[in-house]
C-alpha positions in Angstrom: 21.1 -126.4 -154.0 17.9 -126.7 -156.0 17.5 -124.4 -159.0 14.7 -121.9 -159.3 12.3 -122.3 -162.3 9.9 -119.8 -163.7 6.3 -121.1 -163.4 3.0 -119.7 -164.6 -0.1 -120.9 -162.8 -3.7 -121.0 -164.2 -7.0 -121.7 -162.5 -9.6 -123.4 -164.7 -13.3 -122.7 -163.8 -14.1 -119.1 -164.6 -10.5 -118.4 -165.7 -9.8 -120.5 -168.8 -13.4 -121.7 -169.1 -16.8 -120.2 -168.5 -19.0 -121.7 -165.8 -18.0 -124.1 -163.0 -17.4 -127.7 -164.3 -18.5 -129.2 -161.0 -21.9 -127.4 -161.1 -22.3 -128.0 -164.9 -21.6 -131.7 -164.6 -24.3 -131.9 -161.8 -26.8 -130.2 -164.1 -25.8 -132.6 -166.9 -26.5 -135.6 -164.7 -29.8 -134.1 -163.5 -31.0 -133.9 -167.1 -30.1 -137.5 -167.8 -30.9 -139.4 -164.6 -33.5 -139.6 -161.9 -31.0 -140.5 -159.2 -29.8 -136.9 -158.5 -33.3 -135.7 -157.8 -33.5 -138.1 -154.9 -30.7 -136.3 -153.2 -32.2 -132.8 -153.3 -32.9 -132.7 -149.6 -29.3 -133.3 -148.6 -28.2 -130.8 -151.3 -30.5 -128.2 -149.6 -28.8 -128.8 -146.2 -25.4 -128.6 -148.0 -26.3 -125.3 -149.5 -26.9 -123.9 -146.0 -23.7 -125.4 -144.7 -21.8 -123.7 -147.5 -22.9 -120.2 -146.3 -21.2 -120.9 -142.9 -18.1 -122.7 -144.1 -17.2 -121.9 -147.7 -14.0 -123.8 -147.6 -15.6 -126.9 -146.1 -15.4 -130.4 -147.5 -18.6 -131.9 -146.0 -21.1 -129.8 -148.0 -19.1 -130.3 -151.2 -19.3 -134.1 -150.8 -23.0 -133.9 -149.9 -23.7 -131.9 -153.1 -22.1 -134.8 -155.1 -23.4 -137.6 -153.0 -25.6 -138.9 -155.9 -22.6 -139.8 -158.0 -21.6 -143.4 -158.6 -18.7 -144.8 -160.6 -21.2 -146.0 -163.2 -22.7 -142.5 -163.6 -19.2 -141.0 -164.0 -18.3 -143.6 -166.7 -21.6 -143.0 -168.5 -21.9 -139.3 -168.4 -18.4 -137.8 -168.1 -17.3 -138.4 -171.8 -20.4 -136.6 -173.2 -20.1 -133.8 -170.7 -16.4 -133.2 -171.4 -17.1 -133.0 -175.1 -19.8 -130.4 -174.5 -18.0 -128.4 -171.8 -14.9 -128.0 -174.0 -17.0 -125.5 -176.0 -17.2 -123.3 -172.9 -13.5 -122.6 -173.0 -12.5 -118.9 -173.6 -10.9 -118.4 -177.0 -7.6 -117.0 -175.7 -6.9 -119.9 -173.3 -5.0 -122.3 -175.5 -2.9 -119.5 -177.2 -2.0 -117.9 -173.9 -0.8 -121.2 -172.4 1.3 -121.8 -175.5 2.8 -118.3 -175.4 3.8 -118.8 -171.7 5.5 -122.1 -172.6 7.2 -120.6 -175.6 8.7 -118.0 -173.3 10.5 -120.8 -171.5 8.3 -121.0 -168.5 6.7 -124.1 -167.0 2.9 -123.8 -167.2 0.7 -125.6 -164.7 -3.1 -125.8 -164.2 -4.3 -126.0 -160.6 -8.1 -126.4 -160.1 -10.7 -127.7 -157.7 -12.3 -129.5 -160.6 -12.3 -133.3 -160.0 -9.9 -135.8 -161.6 -12.6 -137.5 -163.5 -13.2 -134.3 -165.5 -10.3 -131.9 -165.6 -7.5 -133.9 -167.3 -9.7 -134.8 -170.2 -11.1 -131.2 -170.4 -7.6 -129.8 -171.1 -6.0 -132.8 -172.9 -5.5 -130.7 -176.0 -3.6 -128.0 -174.1 0.1 -128.5 -173.4 0.4 -128.0 -169.7 3.6 -129.2 -167.9 1.3 -130.4 -165.1 -2.4 -130.6 -164.3 -3.3 -130.6 -160.6 -6.9 -131.1 -159.5 -9.1 -132.5 -156.7 -8.5 -136.3 -156.2 -11.7 -138.3 -155.7 -12.1 -141.8 -154.5 -12.7 -144.2 -157.4 -15.4 -146.2 -155.7 -17.1 -143.2 -154.2 -16.6 -140.4 -156.8 -18.4 -137.9 -154.5 -15.7 -138.2 -151.8 -12.5 -136.3 -151.7 -9.0 -137.7 -151.2 -7.6 -134.3 -151.7 -9.5 -131.0 -152.2 -7.4 -128.8 -154.5 -8.9 -125.5 -153.3 -7.6 -122.4 -151.6 -4.2 -122.9 -149.8 -4.2 -126.5 -151.0 -3.4 -125.3 -154.5 -0.1 -123.9 -153.2 0.6 -127.2 -151.4 -0.1 -129.1 -154.6 2.3 -126.8 -156.5 5.0 -127.2 -153.9 4.7 -131.0 -153.8 5.0 -131.1 -157.6 8.1 -128.9 -157.5 9.7 -131.0 -154.8 9.0 -134.2 -156.8 10.7 -132.6 -159.8 13.6 -131.2 -157.7 13.3 -127.5 -158.3 12.0 -124.3 -156.5 9.1 -122.7 -158.2 9.4 -119.0 -158.9 5.8 -118.1 -159.8 6.0 -115.2 -162.2 2.3 -115.0 -163.0 -1.0 -116.5 -161.7 -4.3 -116.4 -163.5 -7.6 -116.6 -161.6 -11.2 -115.3 -161.4 -11.9 -116.0 -157.7 -10.9 -114.6 -154.4 -10.6 -118.2 -153.1 -7.4 -118.3 -155.1 -5.7 -115.6 -153.1 -3.1 -118.0 -151.6 -2.1 -118.9 -155.2 -2.2 -115.3 -156.4 -0.1 -113.9 -153.5 2.9 -116.1 -154.3 3.0 -114.7 -157.9 5.0 -111.7 -159.0 2.0 -110.7 -161.2 -1.7 -111.4 -160.5 -3.9 -111.7 -163.5 -7.6 -111.5 -162.6 -10.1 -112.7 -165.2 -13.8 -111.8 -165.4 -15.5 -115.2 -165.3 -18.5 -113.8 -167.3 -16.5 -112.4 -170.2 -13.1 -114.2 -170.0 -11.5 -110.8 -170.3 -8.7 -109.5 -168.0 -9.9 -107.2 -165.2 -8.1 -103.9 -164.9 -7.6 -102.4 -161.4 
């Protein structure tokens, strides 16, 4: 019989860090390349599609369609260095406190794999789970780590490590994380504008 292990789950964008890393990386690229500007028409269509299907994949890919492997290689390092300064001051200390209490601490985010692992490399997470993108087409998802898929990612990681996760606490700023929050004994909601805990 598999043992149960206490786990604490953190979201990233708006929870540990101000602003959305996907959106901010797009802005970063717009300021440094002409290519994204050529894709504004399809971005407009994608923005409309988002209103009708917030959980969809097509509009997310369309928003990032301008990205090439060369652009990611060129711009991601500078963006990561800049965006690390957007992290809320309590983030690293809270993760460390949860680990020191004997719990496994995981980060589960929709942020892409060419950004998130390096954005949190200095924080000691037991696992970092994020959206997996195609290497040759970095705008296209192999796995969108959003909504209920965050729970699936957590379960897959637990199965791989041969234990049953007992989620004692989940941290998030967004209602899209309800599947992740509902499996936790305690829900910690964070104000994405201030980084402070919301009180019900």
